[in-house]
N, C-alpha and C positions, 0 to 999 in steps of 0.2 A: 101868338106865335110869330105873326108877321112883324110886330113891333120888336120882338126880341131878335129876330133875324136881321132887322134893319139896324139894330144896335151893334151888330158885328159878331154875335154869337154863332157858333156852328150849329148845325141841325141838332146834334146830340146835346149840346150845351143848352140850347134854347128849349128843348123838350124837358130837360131836367129842371131848369129854372121855372118853366111853366107849371110843372107838376108841384113844385114846392110852393109856388104862389097860390095855386088852386086849393091846397090843403089848409091854408090859413083861414080860420073861421073863428067866430066868437069874440068875446071881450079881449082887449089888448091887441087885436089885430089892427094894422095900419089901414087907414081909409083906402089908400091906393098902394098896395104892396109893391108895385113896380116903381114907386117914387124913390125908394131907397136905392134901387138899381140905377135909376137915373141920376140920383145925387152922387153916387160913386163915380159915374162917368163925368159929371161936372167937376169932380176933383182933378180930372186929367188922367184917370186910369183907363187903360185899354180893356177890351172885352175879356181877354185872357186873364188879366189881373182881377177884374171884377168877379169872374166866375170862381177863381180860386178863393177869393175873399169870402164869397157866399158859401162855398163848400166848407171852409174852416169855421165860419160862424153863421150858420143859418138863422140864428136869432135875429139877425139884422133885418130879415124880411118883415118882422113885426114892429120895427122901430118907426115912430111917428116922425114926420118931417121936422117938427119943432125940436124934438130931442136931438135929431141928427145935426141940425144947424147949430144948436146950442153947444154940443160937444165938440164939433169941428172948430167953432169959434174959440172955445176955451183952450184947445190944444194949440191954436195959433197964438193965443195970448201968452202961453207958456214958452213960446219961442220956436215951435215946430213950424217953420215956414215952408214955402213951396219946395218940393223935392224931398225934404226930410219928412214932411207930413205924409206924403204919398207912400214913402218907403215904410214908415211905421205902420200905417193902416194896412198895407199889403202884408207885412211880416206878422203883425199882431192885431188883426181886426177886432179882437175882443176888447180893445181899448175903447171902442165906440159904445160898448155896453156898460162901461163903468160910469157911474154918476159923477157929475161935475164936482160935487162937494168932496167925494172921496179922492179924486185926483188932486184937488186943491189942498186937501189935508196932507197927502203924501209929499207934495212939493213944499209945503210949509215945514213938515217934519225934516226934510233934507236940508232946508235953509237954516232952521232955528236950532235943531238938535245936533245936526252934523256939520253945520257951518259951511255948507257949500255955497258958492256964489250962484246968482240967478243963471248965469251962462252955464255953469257946471251942472246945475239941476237939469237944464235943457238937454245937455249932452247925455246925462244919465237916462233920462226918459227916452231919448232917441235910440240909445244903444241897448237899453234893457227895459222896454215898456212893461214887461211882466212884473216889475217891481211894484207896480201900482196895486197888485193883488196879493202881495206878500205880507206876512205878519210884521208889524212895525217893531215889536219887541225883538224879533230875530234880526231885523235890519239894524237896529240900534246896537245890538250885541256884536254883530259882525263889524260894524263901523268902529266901535270902541276897541275891539280886539286888534284890528289892523292899525288903528291910530296909536293906542297906548302900548300894546305888546310888541308890535312890529316897528313902531315909530314912523309910519307912513303918513304923509300929508295928503290933503284933499286933492291937490293937483295930480299927484302920481296915481291916486285911486281912480280918478276919472280916466286918465290916459290908459290905465291897465284894464279898464272896464270891470272893476272889482265885483260889482253886483251881479255879473253874469255867473259868478262862481258860488257854489254852496259854501256855507260856513264850515262844514266838515272837510271839504277839499282844501280850503284855505288853511285851517288849523293843522291838518295832517301834514301838508307840505312844509309849512312853517316849522312845526314841532320837530319834524324829522331832521331838518337842518340844524335847529337849535340844539338838539341832543347829540348831534355829531360835531358840535363846536363850530358850525359854519354860519351861525346867525347869532347876533348878540342884541339883547334888548337895550335901546338907548337909555342913558341916564336922564335926569331932569333937565340937563342942558343939551340933550340931543346927541351926546357923544357915545361912541361905541369903541370897544377894544379892538375890533376887527372891521374890515370893510364888508358890510352886508351886501348881498346880491340885491339887485333891483327887483321890485315886486313883479314887473313884467317877465323877468327871466324865471320867476318861480311859478307864475300862473299861466302866462300867455304862451306856453310851450307844451308840446305833448309829453307824456310821461317818460319816454325814452330819453328825450333831450334834457328834461329836468334831472333825471338820474345820472346821466353821463356828464353833463356840462356843469351842473350846480351841486348836486348832492354827492357826486363821486361814489355812487353805491349801485348795487345790483337790484334787479327786479325782486329777487327773492327776499333780500333784506327789507325792502320797502313793504312787501306784502305782509311779512311778519310784524312789522311795525304798525301797519294799518289795523291788523287784528288786535294788537295790544292796545291801540288807541281806542278802538271801539269798546273794549272792556272797561277802560278807564272812564270813558264818557258815560257808560251805563252805570258805573259805580257812583260817579258824580251826581247823575240824575236821581239815583236812589237816595243818596245822602240829602239832596235838596228836598226831595219829597218827604223824607223823615223829619227834617228840620221844620218844614212847613206844617206837617201834621202835629209835631210837638208844640209849635207856636199856636196853632188853632186850639189845641187842648188847654194850653195855658190861658188863652183868651176866654174859653168857656168856663174855666175854674174861677177866673176873676169876676166874670159876669155873675156866676152863682153866688160868690161871696158878697158882691154888691147887693144882689137881690135879698140875701139873708140879712144884711145889715139894715136895709131899708125896712124889712119886715119887723125887726127888733126895735126900730125907732131911733131918731136922731142921735142923742148923746151917747147912748150905749153902743151904737154902731161905730161912732167915732172912736170911742175908747178901745173897742176891739181891734180896730185897724192900727191904732197907735201902739198897742201891746205887741203886735206882730213885728 
């Protein structure tokens, strides 16, 4: 308790941290549970920030010194320098619980699949660290939708902080404009028949501003459209499931035919397939 108070925690905070540390037992527990607390102070965070971090992510108490140092070093390699690093850890402390390999894989995915620059990847991780735990298939679909359907380049995506928004929100706001004739998909040369609104004016504004300034529509119209879109997406998902199921059935039939051919023996099996 005295050590915690000396670190700058209030009496209530010190008591809560002490209780949390006292409950850590068994395998996987850090040799010195207070070492994580000390390491967070060494990052330059104050007692209030450290307490909030531990409240958000109590799993940090169990982290070993070597893991903490390795993960902080990796974040610095990715461009999260002093200031940015502290803000990311304070905002999303779960980032320290993510294995180094997983973080590297996401960074590589953003560079190789989405063609973001190293600096742009750093900006994405700084502005939306939760991307590290999202499904890569969904991330790739969101990127391709905005890149090909909307004709938006990587620089504008980063400035707008695209990955903070859900795929459903992006699609709904875009499709609403598209069906009202206020957004045109660029051709292969990047040309459009009308001047499309900027991505930031579509996403980085509240709903009222979006409807008044960009969509020129009422809340009622948008609500009806949202419900219609949900039904369309559900139908699309059902069709995809049915197509996947049919494809699996075809694969099973082909496997059964191949097994039957093998049982009948070389030449006869070959003749049977040729006759089909």
